[in-house]
C-alpha positions in Angstrom: 8.8 -7.6 -88.0 5.3 -6.2 -88.3 4.0 -9.0 -85.9 6.8 -8.3 -83.4 6.0 -4.6 -83.5 2.3 -5.2 -82.9 3.1 -7.5 -79.9 5.4 -5.0 -78.3 2.8 -2.3 -78.6 0.1 -4.5 -77.0 2.4 -5.3 -74.1 3.3 -1.7 -73.5 -0.4 -0.8 -73.5 -1.2 -3.4 -70.8 1.7 -2.4 -68.6 0.5 1.2 -68.6 -3.1 0.3 -67.8 -2.6 0.3 -64.0 -3.6 3.2 -61.8 -1.3 6.2 -61.8 -1.3 6.2 -58.0 0.4 2.8 -57.7 3.3 2.8 -55.2 6.6 3.1 -56.8 9.9 2.6 -54.9 12.0 5.7 -54.5 15.7 5.6 -55.1 17.7 5.4 -51.8 20.3 8.2 -51.3 23.7 7.1 -52.4 25.2 7.7 -49.0 22.7 5.5 -47.2 22.9 2.7 -49.8 26.7 2.6 -49.6 26.7 2.4 -45.8 24.3 -0.5 -45.5 25.1 -4.2 -46.3 23.1 -7.4 -46.1 24.7 -8.3 -42.8 23.7 -5.1 -41.1 20.9 -5.1 -38.5 18.6 -2.2 -37.6 18.8 -1.0 -34.0 15.4 0.1 -32.9 16.2 0.5 -29.2 16.2 4.3 -29.3 12.8 4.3 -31.1 11.4 1.8 -28.6 12.6 3.7 -25.6 11.0 6.9 -26.9 7.7 5.0 -27.6 7.6 3.3 -24.2 4.4 1.4 -23.7 4.3 -2.0 -25.3 7.9 -1.9 -26.6 9.3 -0.9 -23.3 7.3 -3.5 -21.4 9.0 -6.2 -23.4 12.4 -5.3 -21.9 13.0 -7.3 -18.7 14.3 -5.6 -15.6 17.6 -7.3 -14.8 18.6 -8.1 -11.2 21.7 -9.7 -9.9 21.0 -13.3 -8.8 21.8 -12.3 -5.2 19.3 -9.4 -5.3 16.6 -11.6 -6.8 17.2 -14.3 -4.2 17.0 -11.7 -1.4 13.7 -10.3 -2.8 12.2 -13.8 -3.0 13.3 -14.4 0.6 11.6 -11.3 1.9 8.5 -12.0 -0.1 8.3 -15.5 1.3 8.9 -14.2 4.9 6.1 -11.6 4.5 3.7 -14.2 3.1 4.5 -16.6 6.0 3.9 -13.9 8.6 0.9 -12.3 7.0 -2.5 -12.3 8.7 -5.9 -11.2 7.5 -4.8 -11.9 3.9 -2.5 -8.9 3.8 1.3 -9.1 3.8 1.5 -5.6 5.3 -0.3 -6.9 8.5 2.3 -9.1 10.2 1.5 -11.4 13.1 0.0 -14.8 13.9 -3.4 -16.4 13.8 -4.9 -17.0 17.2 -8.4 -18.4 16.5 -11.1 -18.5 19.0 -10.6 -16.4 22.2 -13.2 -17.4 24.8 -14.6 -14.7 27.1 -14.7 -15.3 30.9 -17.9 -13.3 31.1 -20.9 -13.0 28.8 -20.2 -10.6 25.9 -16.5 -11.1 25.8 -14.4 -13.1 23.4 -14.1 -13.3 19.6 -13.7 -15.7 16.8 -10.8 -15.8 14.3 -8.6 -13.5 16.4 -5.1 -12.5 15.2 -2.1 -11.3 17.2 -0.6 -8.3 15.3 3.1 -7.5 15.7 3.6 -4.8 12.9 1.6 -2.8 10.4 3.2 -1.7 7.1 6.7 -2.1 8.6 5.8 -0.2 11.8 6.2 -2.3 14.9 3.6 -2.5 17.7 5.2 -2.2 21.2 3.4 -5.4 22.2 1.7 -8.1 20.2 -2.0 -7.0 20.1 -5.0 -9.3 19.8 -7.9 -8.1 17.7 -10.2 -9.2 14.9 -9.3 -8.7 11.2 -11.7 -5.8 10.8 -9.8 -3.9 13.4 -6.4 -4.9 12.0 -7.4 -3.6 8.6 -8.8 -0.3 10.0 -5.5 0.1 11.9 -3.5 -0.4 8.6 -5.7 2.2 6.8 -4.9 4.7 9.6 -1.2 3.9 9.8 -0.8 4.2 6.0 -3.0 7.2 5.5 -2.3 9.2 8.7 0.3 8.0 11.2 3.2 7.5 8.7 2.6 10.7 6.8 2.0 12.8 9.9 5.4 11.8 11.4 7.4 11.5 8.2 9.3 14.8 8.8 10.2 14.0 12.4 13.2 12.0 13.7 13.6 9.9 10.6 9.9 8.8 10.6 7.7 6.4 12.5 9.2 3.1 13.6 7.0 1.9 16.5 3.5 2.5 18.0 3.2 2.3 21.7 0.2 0.2 22.5 -1.5 0.9 25.9 -4.2 -1.8 25.6 -5.7 -4.3 23.1 -8.0 -7.3 23.9 -9.1 -7.4 27.5 -12.3 -8.8 28.9 -13.6 -5.8 30.8 -16.3 -3.2 30.9 -16.1 0.3 29.6 -13.6 2.5 31.4 -12.9 -0.5 33.6 -16.1 0.1 35.5 -17.6 -2.7 37.7 -21.0 -2.3 35.9 -22.2 -1.4 32.5 -21.6 -2.5 29.0 -18.7 -4.7 27.8 -15.9 -2.6 26.3 -15.1 -3.0 22.6 -11.7 -4.2 24.0 -13.6 -7.3 25.3 -14.7 -8.1 21.8 -11.3 -7.7 20.1 -12.4 -4.6 18.3 -10.3 -1.9 20.0 -6.8 -0.7 20.5 -5.4 2.1 22.8 -2.3 4.0 21.6 -0.3 6.2 24.0 2.7 7.2 21.9 4.9 6.9 18.9 8.7 6.1 18.7 10.7 7.5 15.9 13.7 6.2 14.0 16.1 8.3 16.0 14.9 6.9 19.2 12.8 9.9 20.3 9.2 9.5 21.5 6.1 11.5 21.1 3.3 10.8 23.7 -0.3 11.8 23.9 0.1 12.8 27.5 3.1 15.0 27.1 2.8 16.4 23.6 -0.9 16.8 22.8 -0.6 20.6 23.1 3.0 21.1 22.3 4.1 22.7 19.0 4.5 20.6 15.8 4.3 17.3 17.8 0.9 18.3 19.1 -0.2 19.2 15.6 0.8 15.8 14.4 -1.0 14.1 17.2 -4.2 16.1 16.6 -4.0 15.3 12.9 -3.7 11.6 13.6 -6.6 11.7 16.1 -8.8 13.5 13.6 -7.9 11.3 10.6 -8.7 8.1 12.6 -12.4 9.2 12.4 -13.6 7.2 9.5 -11.4 4.1 9.5 -12.6 3.6 13.1 -16.2 3.9 14.4 -15.1 5.4 17.8 -12.2 7.7 18.3 -11.5 9.1 21.8 -8.6 11.3 23.0 -7.6 13.9 25.6 -10.7 16.0 24.9 -13.2 13.1 25.4 -12.9 12.7 29.2 -10.4 12.1 32.0 -10.0 8.5 31.1 -8.3 9.3 27.8 -5.9 12.1 28.8 -2.9 9.9 28.0 -4.0 7.8 25.0 -6.1 7.4 21.9 -8.9 4.9 22.0 -9.8 3.5 18.6 -12.5 0.9 18.0 -14.5 -0.4 15.0 -18.0 -0.3 16.5 -20.4 1.3 14.0 -23.3 3.5 14.6 -26.2 4.5 12.4 -25.4 8.1 12.9 -21.8 7.6 11.8 -18.5 7.6 13.6 -18.3 9.0 17.1 -15.1 11.1 17.5 -14.1 13.2 20.5 
């Protein structure tokens, strides 16, 4: 008995030698213990939705097979019609456009039919630098400026694009930027409800005139040259935009 008592005492001493701060399980409340079984699972969806971030990113966005198929079809169509490496610029590659006089023509031309879902009234030939500048202006100025009118912008009326000619159609002088595929002339804008705003008729009229003047001003930057009704008599009925660059900055009138 004495040996057994000594052994029990030693064991008790060793078991008590650990640190007092060791983690000890706390008894679960009786109500929680009684309502949980080994077959139950924990639903963390509410917690994950609150946390968002990583947990939320693991949850797939479910689409119906028909909707997914339609999305793939649209993406494929956009990719097939994209030019200049941008699905928002729709059209077709043209390649080399030879000039009939010295100074005209361009390499790697594209024929643009729409920009960011906004149609051009005619397919317009230009280089990719001009197409990208046009997209920047359409996205940043034309669409926002007309968003509150007639259901929004649907079509841009193109007065001129590539043409091998001299400036202002003169018989002498420098080749126009139109002759290099770096210019586009815009005379108006058609809205979703079928109404039209034109530079000639609406430049000084109320809210439509305000929208036109905003679009004219905000083209200065994306384009190197911006001309409108205040520039000269040749531009009373349209905007001229081109991507020629000058050391002094954009030329806008």
